[in-house]
C-alpha positions as CSV (number, residue, x, y, z in Angstrom):
1,M,-4.4,-24.6,-9.2
2,E,-4.4,-21.2,-10.9
3,N,-2.9,-18.3,-9.0
4,T,-5.3,-15.3,-9.2
5,L,-3.0,-13.1,-7.2
6,T,-1.1,-10.7,-9.5
7,P,1.7,-8.3,-8.4
8,G,-0.7,-5.4,-8.8
9,S,-3.4,-7.0,-6.7
10,L,-1.0,-8.1,-4.0
11,L,0.4,-4.5,-3.7
12,A,-3.0,-3.0,-3.6
13,G,-4.2,-5.5,-0.9
14,I,-1.1,-5.0,1.3
15,R,-1.5,-1.2,1.1
16,E,-5.1,-1.7,2.3
17,T,-4.5,-4.1,5.1
18,R,-1.0,-2.9,6.2
19,L,-0.1,-6.4,7.5
20,V,1.7,-9.5,6.3
21,A,2.0,-12.5,8.6
22,I,5.1,-14.7,8.8
23,V,5.0,-18.2,10.1
24,R,8.2,-20.0,10.9
25,G,8.6,-23.1,13.2
26,T,9.5,-26.7,13.5
27,D,6.2,-28.3,12.5
28,G,4.5,-27.8,9.1
29,A,1.2,-29.0,10.3
30,A,1.3,-26.6,13.2
31,A,2.4,-23.8,10.9
32,A,-0.6,-24.5,8.7
33,K,-3.0,-24.3,11.6
34,A,-1.4,-21.0,12.8
35,A,-1.6,-19.5,9.3
36,L,-5.3,-20.4,9.0
37,A,-6.0,-19.0,12.5
38,A,-4.4,-15.7,11.5
39,M,-6.6,-15.6,8.5
40,E,-9.7,-16.3,10.6
41,E,-8.7,-13.3,12.7
42,G,-8.4,-10.9,9.8
43,F,-5.0,-11.4,8.1
44,R,-5.3,-11.7,4.4
45,Y,-1.6,-12.4,3.5
46,V,0.4,-15.1,5.3
47,E,3.8,-16.5,4.3
48,I,5.1,-19.8,5.5
49,A,8.9,-19.9,5.7
50,L,10.6,-22.7,3.7
51,T,12.9,-23.3,6.7
52,T,9.8,-24.9,8.4
53,P,9.9,-28.7,8.0
54,G,6.9,-29.7,5.8
55,A,6.4,-26.1,4.6
56,L,5.3,-27.0,1.1
57,E,2.6,-29.4,2.4
58,A,1.6,-26.6,4.8
59,I,1.2,-24.2,1.9
60,R,-0.9,-26.8,0.0
61,E,-3.1,-27.2,3.1
62,V,-3.6,-23.5,3.7
63,R,-4.3,-22.8,0.0
64,A,-7.0,-25.5,0.0
65,A,-8.7,-24.2,3.1
66,A,-8.1,-20.4,3.0
67,P,-11.0,-18.0,2.5
68,T,-11.2,-16.7,-1.0
69,D,-9.9,-13.3,-0.1
70,C,-6.9,-14.7,1.8
71,F,-3.6,-15.7,0.2
72,V,-0.7,-17.9,1.2
73,G,2.9,-17.4,0.1
74,A,6.3,-18.8,0.9
75,G,9.2,-17.1,2.8
76,T,12.9,-17.6,2.8
77,V,12.8,-18.5,-1.0
78,L,16.3,-18.3,-2.3
79,T,16.7,-20.3,-5.5
80,A,15.0,-20.7,-8.8
81,Q,14.3,-24.3,-7.8
82,D,12.6,-23.0,-4.6
83,V,10.3,-20.8,-6.7
84,D,9.3,-23.8,-8.8
85,R,8.6,-25.9,-5.8
86,V,6.5,-23.2,-4.2
87,A,4.5,-22.6,-7.4
88,G,3.9,-26.3,-7.6
89,A,2.6,-26.4,-4.0
90,G,0.1,-23.6,-4.8
91,G,2.0,-20.7,-3.2
92,Q,0.6,-17.4,-4.4
93,F,3.5,-15.0,-3.6
94,I,7.2,-15.2,-2.8
95,V,9.2,-13.6,0.0
96,T,13.0,-13.4,0.1
97,P,15.4,-12.4,2.9
98,S,18.0,-11.0,0.4
99,L,18.8,-10.2,-3.2
100,A,18.5,-13.9,-4.1
101,E,18.1,-15.4,-7.6
102,S,14.5,-16.2,-6.7
103,I,13.5,-12.6,-7.3
104,A,14.1,-12.6,-11.0
105,E,12.7,-16.1,-11.4
106,S,9.5,-15.2,-9.6
107,A,9.1,-12.1,-11.7
108,R,9.6,-14.2,-14.8
109,L,6.8,-16.5,-13.8
110,G,4.5,-13.6,-12.9
111,L,4.6,-14.5,-9.2
112,P,4.4,-11.5,-6.9
113,V,7.7,-11.2,-4.9
114,L,8.5,-9.2,-1.8
115,A,12.3,-9.0,-2.0
116,G,14.5,-8.6,1.1
117,A,16.9,-5.6,1.1
118,L,18.5,-3.3,3.7
119,T,20.6,-0.7,1.9
120,P,19.7,1.9,-0.7
121,S,21.6,-0.1,-3.4
122,E,19.9,-3.3,-2.4
123,A,16.5,-1.7,-2.5
124,Y,17.1,-0.2,-6.0
125,E,18.5,-3.5,-7.3
126,A,15.5,-5.5,-5.9
127,M,13.1,-3.4,-7.9
128,N,15.3,-3.7,-11.0
129,R,15.1,-7.5,-10.7
130,G,11.3,-7.3,-10.7
131,A,10.2,-7.1,-7.1
132,T,6.7,-6.1,-6.3
133,A,7.8,-4.5,-3.1
134,V,10.9,-4.3,-0.9
135,K,11.0,-6.1,2.4
136,L,13.2,-3.9,4.6
137,F,15.0,-6.5,6.6
138,P,15.9,-6.4,9.4
139,A,14.1,-3.2,10.0
140,S,14.9,-3.0,13.6
141,I,18.6,-2.2,12.8
142,G,17.6,1.4,11.8
143,G,14.0,1.7,12.9
144,P,11.4,4.1,11.4
145,G,14.0,6.8,11.1
146,Y,16.1,4.8,8.8
147,L,13.1,3.9,6.7
148,K,12.2,7.5,6.4
149,A,15.7,8.4,5.2
150,L,15.7,5.5,2.8
151,R,12.4,6.7,1.3
152,D,13.6,10.2,0.6
153,P,15.6,9.2,-2.5
154,F,13.2,6.4,-3.4
155,P,9.6,7.7,-2.8
156,G,8.3,5.3,-5.4
157,I,9.5,2.1,-3.8
158,P,6.9,0.4,-1.7
159,F,8.6,-0.8,1.6
160,I,7.4,-3.4,4.0
161,A,9.1,-3.3,7.4
162,V,10.1,-6.7,8.7
163,G,12.2,-7.8,11.7
164,G,11.6,-6.8,15.3
165,V,8.3,-5.2,14.6
166,G,5.7,-5.6,17.4
167,L,2.5,-4.0,18.4
168,D,4.3,-1.0,19.9
169,E,6.5,-0.4,16.8
170,A,4.1,-0.9,13.9
171,A,2.5,2.6,13.8
172,G,6.0,4.2,13.7
173,Y,6.8,2.3,10.5
174,W,3.5,3.2,8.9
175,E,4.1,6.8,9.8
176,A,7.5,6.7,8.3
177,G,6.0,5.5,5.0
178,A,5.9,1.7,5.1
179,I,3.0,0.3,3.2
180,A,2.8,-2.6,5.7
181,V,4.7,-4.4,8.4
182,G,5.6,-8.1,8.4
183,L,4.9,-9.9,11.7
184,G,6.6,-13.1,12.7
185,G,7.5,-13.9,16.4
186,P,5.5,-10.9,17.8
187,L,2.4,-12.3,16.2
188,F,2.9,-16.1,16.1
189,G,5.1,-16.8,19.1
190,D,5.7,-20.6,19.2
191,T,2.5,-21.6,17.4
192,G,4.5,-22.6,14.3
193,S,6.0,-25.3,16.5
194,G,2.8,-26.4,18.1
195,G,2.2,-23.6,20.7
196,D,-1.1,-22.4,22.0
197,L,-3.2,-20.6,19.4
198,V,-5.5,-18.8,21.8
199,P,-3.0,-16.0,22.8
200,M,-1.9,-15.8,19.1
201,R,-5.5,-15.1,18.1
202,E,-5.7,-12.3,20.6
203,R,-2.5,-10.8,19.3
204,A,-3.8,-11.1,15.7
205,R,-7.0,-9.2,16.6
206,A,-4.9,-6.5,18.2
207,F,-2.8,-6.0,15.1
208,V,-5.8,-6.0,12.8
209,A,-7.5,-3.4,15.0
210,L,-4.4,-1.2,15.2
211,A,-4.1,-1.3,11.4
212,A,-7.7,-0.4,10.9
213,E,-7.5,2.4,13.4
214,F,-4.4,3.8,11.7
215,G,-6.2,3.8,8.4
216,R,-9.2,5.9,9.6
217,P,-9.2,9.6,9.0
218,R,-8.1,11.5,12.1
219,A,-11.5,13.2,12.7
220,E,-13.3,9.9,12.5
221,S,-10.8,8.2,14.9
222,L,-11.4,10.9,17.5
223,R,-15.2,10.5,17.6
C-alpha cells in the first residue's frame, strides 16, 4: 500500500488543521474505532500509540477505512524495527516521544516523522536527524511561555505542542507559535480502551471548531 503522504504534505496539512490526534489505550480494536470517529468529526491526522495492544492491526484497519484526505500514523515509535513494522502495517507517519533511533530510520525511508524533544539541544538535534517537525513533549512542563522562548533562537523549527494540552490551553500554544497541538487524553478519554465514543465526538467537534476559529482573520471572526 503506497504512502502518498510526504514530509512536505504532512507539514502543510498540519499547519492548516492545527490538530493531531493521539490514541492510546488497552484495546486495538477500540483504538481503531476511536481514530475513525475522530476523522469523521474533522481530524485529518491521527496517530495510534504502539503501546496499545494490537496497534499495528488497528493502523491497518484505519488505513483501509479512512477518508482519502485523512492519514493514520504510529506513536511511541522507538526503534528501526518499529519503523519497519509500522511501514508494513500501512502507517503513514511516525511519532516519537524522544530522540530515538527511529527518527533517522524514518527519514531514510521517506516517512514523515514528528520527533519528540523538550530542550533546545534536543529540538536542534531532532531536525538534524531528519525530523519533519518537533513534538514539544511534555509541553505542560513549561507551557506556552516556554515554547515562545524556545522559538526565539529557532524560528524555523515547526513545533507541535503535546502533553497536557486541552481545549482551554490549545489557543495559548498556537499564539506562542506552535503549528499544531497534539491531543491525547483531553480528546479521547478512555475510548482507546472501549469507552463511550459519544462524548469524544463532542470534544472532537469542539477542538475542530476552535482551530477553525483561530485560523480566521480577526475582522471575520468578529462578524
